[in-house]
C-alpha atoms as a printed R data frame, in Angstrom:
    type eleno elety resid chain resno       x       y      z
1   ATOM     1    CA   UNK     A     1 133.056 269.207 89.782
2   ATOM     2    CA   UNK     A     2 135.307 268.842 86.768
3   ATOM     3    CA   UNK     A     3 134.383 268.095 83.344
4   ATOM     4    CA   UNK     A     4 134.043 264.124 82.984
5   ATOM     5    CA   UNK     A     5 134.230 263.269 86.787
6   ATOM     6    CA   UNK     A     6 130.865 261.461 86.519
7   ATOM     7    CA   UNK     A     7 132.082 259.613 83.609
8   ATOM     8    CA   UNK     A     8 135.180 258.574 85.552
9   ATOM     9    CA   UNK     A     9 132.904 257.467 88.860
10  ATOM    10    CA   UNK     A    10 130.998 255.683 86.601
11  ATOM    11    CA   UNK     A    11 133.886 253.902 84.849
12  ATOM    12    CA   UNK     A    12 135.763 252.994 88.158
13  ATOM    13    CA   UNK     A    13 132.370 251.222 89.723
14  ATOM    14    CA   UNK     A    14 131.802 249.270 86.611
15  ATOM    15    CA   UNK     A    15 135.467 248.173 86.772
16  ATOM    16    CA   UNK     A    16 135.433 247.590 90.334
17  ATOM    17    CA   UNK     A    17 132.250 244.787 89.835
18  ATOM    18    CA   UNK     A    18 133.497 242.978 86.591
19  ATOM    19    CA   UNK     A    19 137.197 241.875 87.581
20  ATOM    20    CA   UNK     A    20 135.955 238.343 87.989
21  ATOM    21    CA   UNK     A    21 134.398 237.989 84.718
22  ATOM    22    CA   UNK     A    22 136.163 240.161 82.265
23  ATOM    23    CA   UNK     A    23 139.047 237.620 82.004
24  ATOM    24    CA   UNK     A    24 136.361 235.060 80.989
25  ATOM    25    CA   UNK     A    25 136.324 236.535 77.219
26  ATOM    26    CA   UNK     A    26 139.756 235.986 75.318
27  ATOM    27    CA   UNK     A    27 139.711 238.822 72.568
28  ATOM    28    CA   UNK     A    28 142.237 241.279 75.190
29  ATOM    29    CA   UNK     A    29 144.551 238.227 76.043
30  ATOM    30    CA   UNK     A    30 144.936 237.362 72.435
31  ATOM    31    CA   UNK     A    31 145.955 241.214 71.821
32  ATOM    32    CA   UNK     A    32 148.421 241.638 74.591
33  ATOM    33    CA   UNK     A    33 151.566 239.629 73.444
34  ATOM    34    CA   UNK     A    34 151.681 241.361 69.691
35  ATOM    35    CA   UNK     A    35 151.301 244.969 71.698
36  ATOM    36    CA   UNK     A    36 154.255 243.745 74.079
37  ATOM    37    CA   UNK     A    37 156.325 243.328 71.152
38  ATOM    38    CA   UNK     A    38 156.257 246.948 70.132
39  ATOM    39    CA   UNK     A    39 157.889 247.937 73.783
40  ATOM    40    CA   UNK     A    40 160.865 246.248 72.319
41  ATOM    41    CA   UNK     A    41 162.057 245.227 75.891
42  ATOM    42    CA   UNK     A    42 165.359 244.461 77.374
43  ATOM    43    CA   UNK     A    43 165.901 242.800 80.810
44  ATOM    44    CA   UNK     A    44 167.039 245.879 82.152
45  ATOM    45    CA   UNK     A    45 163.979 248.133 81.016
46  ATOM    46    CA   UNK     A    46 161.781 249.044 84.514
47  ATOM    47    CA   UNK     A    47 158.041 249.338 82.991
48  ATOM    48    CA   UNK     A    48 155.024 250.541 84.069
49  ATOM    49    CA   UNK     A    49 151.595 249.244 82.991
50  ATOM    50    CA   UNK     A    50 148.268 251.428 83.392
51  ATOM    51    CA   UNK     A    51 145.035 250.175 83.493
52  ATOM    52    CA   UNK     A    52 146.556 246.454 84.250
53  ATOM    53    CA   UNK     A    53 143.315 245.017 84.260
54  ATOM    54    CA   UNK     A    54 143.585 241.288 85.273
55  ATOM    55    CA   UNK     A    55 147.557 241.629 84.750
56  ATOM    56    CA   UNK     A    56 147.815 239.764 81.337
57  ATOM    57    CA   UNK     A    57 150.052 242.597 80.016
58  ATOM    58    CA   UNK     A    58 152.457 242.751 83.034
59  ATOM    59    CA   UNK     A    59 152.763 239.056 83.021
60  ATOM    60    CA   UNK     A    60 153.455 239.120 79.412
61  ATOM    61    CA   UNK     A    61 156.201 241.749 80.127
62  ATOM    62    CA   UNK     A    62 157.606 239.938 82.691
63  ATOM    63    CA   UNK     A    63 158.850 237.190 80.548
64  ATOM    64    CA   UNK     A    64 161.188 239.760 79.053
65  ATOM    65    CA   UNK     A    65 161.820 241.834 82.250
66  ATOM    66    CA   UNK     A    66 161.375 241.290 85.901
67  ATOM    67    CA   UNK     A    67 161.433 244.964 86.459
68  ATOM    68    CA   UNK     A    68 157.559 245.535 86.049
69  ATOM    69    CA   UNK     A    69 154.549 247.024 87.813
70  ATOM    70    CA   UNK     A    70 150.988 246.674 87.134
71  ATOM    71    CA   UNK     A    71 148.516 249.392 88.035
72  ATOM    72    CA   UNK     A    72 144.754 250.091 88.065
73  ATOM    73    CA   UNK     A    73 142.536 252.310 89.573
74  ATOM    74    CA   UNK     A    74 140.078 249.497 90.340
75  ATOM    75    CA   UNK     A    75 140.795 247.894 93.637
76  ATOM    76    CA   UNK     A    76 139.206 244.497 92.772
77  ATOM    77    CA   UNK     A    77 140.836 244.622 89.326
78  ATOM    78    CA   UNK     A    78 144.480 244.610 91.202
79  ATOM    79    CA   UNK     A    79 143.005 241.895 93.732
80  ATOM    80    CA   UNK     A    80 142.146 239.735 90.781
81  ATOM    81    CA   UNK     A    81 145.269 240.678 88.936
82  ATOM    82    CA   UNK     A    82 147.586 239.441 92.237
83  ATOM    83    CA   UNK     A    83 145.361 236.312 92.265
84  ATOM    84    CA   UNK     A    84 146.303 235.424 89.125
85  ATOM    85    CA   UNK     A    85 149.742 236.265 88.956
86  ATOM    86    CA   UNK     A    86 150.865 235.894 92.567
87  ATOM    87    CA   UNK     A    87 154.511 236.353 91.887
88  ATOM    88    CA   UNK     A    88 153.975 239.621 89.901
89  ATOM    89    CA   UNK     A    89 153.781 243.215 91.410
90  ATOM    90    CA   UNK     A    90 150.484 245.162 91.351
91  ATOM    91    CA   UNK     A    91 149.000 248.048 92.991
92  ATOM    92    CA   UNK     A    92 146.106 250.370 92.968
93  ATOM    93    CA   UNK     A    93 146.662 253.506 90.864
94  ATOM    94    CA   UNK     A    94 145.013 256.547 89.368
95  ATOM    95    CA   UNK     A    95 146.541 257.001 85.668
96  ATOM    96    CA   UNK     A    96 145.728 260.853 86.035
97  ATOM    97    CA   UNK     A    97 147.177 261.257 89.022
98  ATOM    98    CA   UNK     A    98 150.406 258.884 89.750
99  ATOM    99    CA   UNK     A    99 152.423 258.787 92.771
100 ATOM   100    CA   UNK     A   100 155.774 258.056 91.103
101 ATOM   101    CA   UNK     A   101 158.551 260.216 91.075
102 ATOM   102    CA   UNK     A   102 159.845 261.505 87.862
103 ATOM   103    CA   UNK     A   103 161.757 259.586 85.260
104 ATOM   104    CA   UNK     A   104 160.919 256.442 87.091
105 ATOM   105    CA   UNK     A   105 160.299 254.212 84.238
106 ATOM   106    CA   UNK     A   106 161.877 253.427 80.760
107 ATOM   107    CA   UNK     A   107 158.821 252.461 79.005
108 ATOM   108    CA   UNK     A   108 155.185 252.412 80.159
109 ATOM   109    CA   UNK     A   109 152.200 250.109 78.579
110 ATOM   110    CA   UNK     A   110 148.640 250.649 78.388
111 ATOM   111    CA   UNK     A   111 146.009 248.139 76.767
112 ATOM   112    CA   UNK     A   112 142.819 249.997 75.512
113 ATOM   113    CA   UNK     A   113 142.689 251.866 78.828
114 ATOM   114    CA   UNK     A   114 143.307 255.168 77.437
115 ATOM   115    CA   UNK     A   115 139.554 254.680 75.953
116 ATOM   116    CA   UNK     A   116 138.492 254.677 79.708
117 ATOM   117    CA   UNK     A   117 139.985 257.429 80.930
118 ATOM   118    CA   UNK     A   118 137.835 260.248 81.818
119 ATOM   119    CA   UNK     A   119 141.215 263.221 81.429
120 ATOM   120    CA   UNK     A   120 143.270 261.285 78.922
121 ATOM   121    CA   UNK     A   121 145.536 264.446 78.611
122 ATOM   122    CA   UNK     A   122 146.161 264.671 82.159
123 ATOM   123    CA   UNK     A   123 147.103 260.795 82.202
124 ATOM   124    CA   UNK     A   124 149.265 261.317 78.933
125 ATOM   125    CA   UNK     A   125 150.990 263.945 81.340
126 ATOM   126    CA   UNK     A   126 151.591 261.712 83.638
127 ATOM   127    CA   UNK     A   127 152.925 259.053 81.399
128 ATOM   128    CA   UNK     A   128 155.428 262.305 80.045
129 ATOM   129    CA   UNK     A   129 156.609 262.786 83.733
130 ATOM   130    CA   UNK     A   130 157.079 259.395 84.971
131 ATOM   131    CA   UNK     A   131 159.295 258.062 81.928
132 ATOM   132    CA   UNK     A   132 162.751 258.553 81.525
133 ATOM   133    CA   UNK     A   133 164.475 260.781 78.996
134 ATOM   134    CA   UNK     A   134 163.515 259.195 75.903
135 ATOM   135    CA   UNK     A   135 161.298 256.785 77.390
136 ATOM   136    CA   UNK     A   136 158.529 255.001 75.388
137 ATOM   137    CA   UNK     A   137 154.948 254.615 75.513
138 ATOM   138    CA   UNK     A   138 153.215 251.885 73.894
139 ATOM   139    CA   UNK     A   139 149.339 251.694 74.236
140 ATOM   140    CA   UNK     A   140 146.650 250.185 71.901
141 ATOM   141    CA   UNK     A   141 142.802 251.389 71.189
142 ATOM   142    CA   UNK     A   142 139.998 249.621 68.822
143 ATOM   143    CA   UNK     A   143 139.299 251.255 65.791
144 ATOM   144    CA   UNK     A   144 136.615 253.371 64.970
145 ATOM   145    CA   UNK     A   145 133.290 252.211 65.505
146 ATOM   146    CA   UNK     A   146 132.555 252.474 62.092
147 ATOM   147    CA   UNK     A   147 135.243 250.033 61.100
148 ATOM   148    CA   UNK     A   148 134.744 247.434 64.044
149 ATOM   149    CA   UNK     A   149 131.665 244.939 63.816
150 ATOM   150    CA   UNK     A   150 131.632 244.339 67.255
151 ATOM   151    CA   UNK     A   151 130.964 248.035 68.019
152 ATOM   152    CA   UNK     A   152 129.184 248.624 65.040
153 ATOM   153    CA   UNK     A   153 126.314 245.963 65.427
154 ATOM   154    CA   UNK     A   154 125.899 247.358 68.891
155 ATOM   155    CA   UNK     A   155 125.609 250.743 67.910
156 ATOM   156    CA   UNK     A   156 123.408 250.035 64.613
157 ATOM   157    CA   UNK     A   157 120.895 247.640 67.062
158 ATOM   158    CA   UNK     A   158 120.430 250.685 69.403
159 ATOM   159    CA   UNK     A   159 120.143 253.287 66.686
160 ATOM   160    CA   UNK     A   160 117.058 251.239 65.117
161 ATOM   161    CA   UNK     A   161 115.099 249.404 68.405
162 ATOM   162    CA   UNK     A   162 116.320 251.640 71.229
163 ATOM   163    CA   UNK     A   163 118.002 254.728 72.302
164 ATOM   164    CA   UNK     A   164 121.344 256.182 73.109
165 ATOM   165    CA   UNK     A   165 119.805 259.107 75.450
166 ATOM   166    CA   UNK     A   166 119.634 257.242 78.407
167 ATOM   167    CA   UNK     A   167 121.301 259.573 81.190
168 ATOM   168    CA   UNK     A   168 124.816 258.045 80.696
169 ATOM   169    CA   UNK     A   169 127.668 260.433 82.029
170 ATOM   170    CA   UNK     A   170 129.077 262.427 79.407
171 ATOM   171    CA   UNK     A   171 132.819 261.169 78.276
172 ATOM   172    CA   UNK     A   172 135.689 262.232 76.355
173 ATOM   173    CA   UNK     A   173 135.335 261.494 72.561
174 ATOM   174    CA   UNK     A   174 135.820 257.796 72.000
175 ATOM   175    CA   UNK     A   175 137.644 258.163 68.784
176 ATOM   176    CA   UNK     A   176 140.511 260.632 69.408
177 ATOM   177    CA   UNK     A   177 143.398 258.309 69.260
178 ATOM   178    CA   UNK     A   178 142.030 255.862 67.253
179 ATOM   179    CA   UNK     A   179 142.946 258.652 64.374
180 ATOM   180    CA   UNK     A   180 146.406 258.849 63.595
181 ATOM   181    CA   UNK     A   181 146.335 262.851 63.185
182 ATOM   182    CA   UNK     A   182 144.421 263.335 66.102
183 ATOM   183    CA   UNK     A   183 146.296 261.074 68.255
184 ATOM   184    CA   UNK     A   184 149.695 262.582 66.987
185 ATOM   185    CA   UNK     A   185 148.197 266.071 68.236
186 ATOM   186    CA   UNK     A   186 146.846 264.772 71.331
187 ATOM   187    CA   UNK     A   187 150.299 263.137 72.079
188 ATOM   188    CA   UNK     A   188 152.545 266.078 71.162
189 ATOM   189    CA   UNK     A   189 150.606 268.566 73.586
190 ATOM   190    CA   UNK     A   190 151.634 266.349 76.316
191 ATOM   191    CA   UNK     A   191 155.383 266.284 75.190
192 ATOM   192    CA   UNK     A   192 155.289 262.773 73.478
193 ATOM   193    CA   UNK     A   193 156.297 262.032 69.974
194 ATOM   194    CA   UNK     A   194 154.350 259.693 67.858
195 ATOM   195    CA   UNK     A   195 156.879 257.158 66.118
196 ATOM   196    CA   UNK     A   196 154.559 254.597 65.134
197 ATOM   197    CA   UNK     A   197 150.903 254.133 64.442
198 ATOM   198    CA   UNK     A   198 150.004 250.450 63.175
199 ATOM   199    CA   UNK     A   199 146.932 249.288 62.316
200 ATOM   200    CA   UNK     A   200 146.175 245.669 63.034
201 ATOM   201    CA   UNK     A   201 142.951 243.817 61.334
202 ATOM   202    CA   UNK     A   202 143.049 240.241 62.822
203 ATOM   203    CA   UNK     A   203 140.353 237.892 63.349
204 ATOM   204    CA   UNK     A   204 139.785 236.509 67.096
205 ATOM   205    CA   UNK     A   205 137.783 234.274 69.056
206 ATOM   206    CA   UNK     A   206 135.405 235.912 71.477
207 ATOM   207    CA   UNK     A   207 134.770 232.906 73.276
208 ATOM   208    CA   UNK     A   208 131.393 233.538 73.373
209 ATOM   209    CA   UNK     A   209 128.311 232.159 71.283
210 ATOM   210    CA   UNK     A   210 126.016 234.431 69.497
211 ATOM   211    CA   UNK     A   211 123.575 233.467 72.446
212 ATOM   212    CA   UNK     A   212 126.128 234.832 74.944
213 ATOM   213    CA   UNK     A   213 126.995 237.907 73.237
214 ATOM   214    CA   UNK     A   214 124.433 240.315 75.297
215 ATOM   215    CA   UNK     A   215 126.310 239.228 78.296
216 ATOM   216    CA   UNK     A   216 129.320 239.424 76.643
217 ATOM   217    CA   UNK     A   217 128.669 243.131 76.097
218 ATOM   218    CA   UNK     A   218 128.155 243.860 79.843
219 ATOM   219    CA   UNK     A   219 130.881 241.881 81.001
220 ATOM   220    CA   UNK     A   220 133.680 243.346 78.998
221 ATOM   221    CA   UNK     A   221 132.730 246.879 78.739
222 ATOM   222    CA   UNK     A   222 131.226 249.498 81.550
223 ATOM   223    CA   UNK     A   223 129.896 251.617 78.771
224 ATOM   224    CA   UNK     A   224 128.054 249.075 76.972
225 ATOM   225    CA   UNK     A   225 126.447 247.343 79.723
226 ATOM   226    CA   UNK     A   226 125.188 250.606 80.800
227 ATOM   227    CA   UNK     A   227 123.892 251.372 77.261
228 ATOM   228    CA   UNK     A   228 121.636 247.939 77.449
229 ATOM   229    CA   UNK     A   229 120.696 248.151 80.940
230 ATOM   230    CA   UNK     A   230 119.171 251.683 80.638
231 ATOM   231    CA   UNK     A   231 116.802 250.549 77.543
232 ATOM   232    CA   UNK     A   232 113.398 250.545 77.791
233 ATOM   233    CA   UNK     A   233 112.677 247.267 79.667
234 ATOM   234    CA   UNK     A   234 109.465 246.525 76.952
235 ATOM   235    CA   UNK     A   235 112.210 246.984 74.277
236 ATOM   236    CA   UNK     A   236 115.154 245.418 75.702
237 ATOM   237    CA   UNK     A   237 114.082 241.865 74.679
238 ATOM   238    CA   UNK     A   238 113.924 242.868 70.818
239 ATOM   239    CA   UNK     A   239 117.316 244.157 71.438
240 ATOM   240    CA   UNK     A   240 118.846 241.440 72.707
241 ATOM   241    CA   UNK     A   241 117.382 239.015 70.187
242 ATOM   242    CA   UNK     A   242 118.519 241.398 67.249
243 ATOM   243    CA   UNK     A   243 122.337 241.347 68.867
244 ATOM   244    CA   UNK     A   244 122.120 237.530 69.241
245 ATOM   245    CA   UNK     A   245 120.836 237.147 65.462
246 ATOM   246    CA   UNK     A   246 123.548 239.245 63.902
247 ATOM   247    CA   UNK     A   247 126.263 237.716 65.018
248 ATOM   248    CA   UNK     A   248 125.242 234.308 63.850
249 ATOM   249    CA   UNK     A   249 126.713 235.067 61.003
250 ATOM   250    CA   UNK     A   250 130.400 235.570 62.904
251 ATOM   251    CA   UNK     A   251 129.536 231.772 64.319
252 ATOM   252    CA   UNK     A   252 132.181 229.033 63.803
253 ATOM   253    CA   UNK     A   253 132.460 225.900 65.778
254 ATOM   254    CA   UNK     A   254 129.937 227.449 68.241
255 ATOM   255    CA   UNK     A   255 131.540 230.448 69.416
256 ATOM   256    CA   UNK     A   256 131.924 233.839 67.433
257 ATOM   257    CA   UNK     A   257 134.974 234.481 65.347
258 ATOM   258    CA   UNK     A   258 135.241 238.346 64.097
259 ATOM   259    CA   UNK     A   259 137.501 240.818 63.296
260 ATOM   260    CA   UNK     A   260 138.672 243.039 65.859
261 ATOM   261    CA   UNK     A   261 140.654 245.984 64.301
262 ATOM   262    CA   UNK     A   262 142.609 247.613 66.663
263 ATOM   263    CA   UNK     A   263 145.866 250.401 66.704
264 ATOM   264    CA   UNK     A   264 149.027 250.060 68.245
265 ATOM   265    CA   UNK     A   265 150.372 253.594 69.089
266 ATOM   266    CA   UNK     A   266 154.263 253.844 69.975
267 ATOM   267    CA   UNK     A   267 155.286 257.367 71.267
268 ATOM   268    CA   UNK     A   268 158.376 258.890 72.768
269 ATOM   269    CA   UNK     A   269 159.051 261.328 75.551
270 ATOM   270    CA   UNK     A   270 160.585 264.605 74.032
């Protein structure tokens, strides 16, 4: 078995399970319009979205061009997107092994999917292959854990009250693409040249109250659910209570509103 294949199966199973709940939380959908602007779309562009999930990105792109296809490796996510946006095209596809011909798309788009790829170098190689000459790839990644309260709080609480050594599958480094220099090197190695790396630091409404944060962690992230559910059952109530306590300071008008820093990366096929 190739390195990180266990992680790939873990991620796929997890996303198959959360297709109907992922869209309940508002953060990613708030980011999509900003990220799509970076594509600089024209009505003639043929666009592929990777890891399209419930289809928010594909829907936003369709406002500029009708030549857009959303893809996800989770069959249930594809079906959810079809249910939400029946007029648009979605199909199941593995970003690391795309079945499209070379030079098929003017632009490729991916919001936060790169963080979930078991073999991101393979995915980048496939992006380059299916892009036309000088084609554009735009993707988003979360800022490093130490810069993000949402991820940092979970890491800190687990460090204090729980354990990270709970048997989750080994994964590629999660912050390779949130660092400009490392991202540039990774892209260049697969024939893609970084042309923009933009940091965004907006405050977003999670749509969750502090008491709902343990649920949010489970419904928006496969790894965060796995990490929480694998904790000692005797310690888990204390861990969850501490999570709730940590997010009270971010509560405004009943929901948690907090910084969700992220990066928008634009690369071009060399």
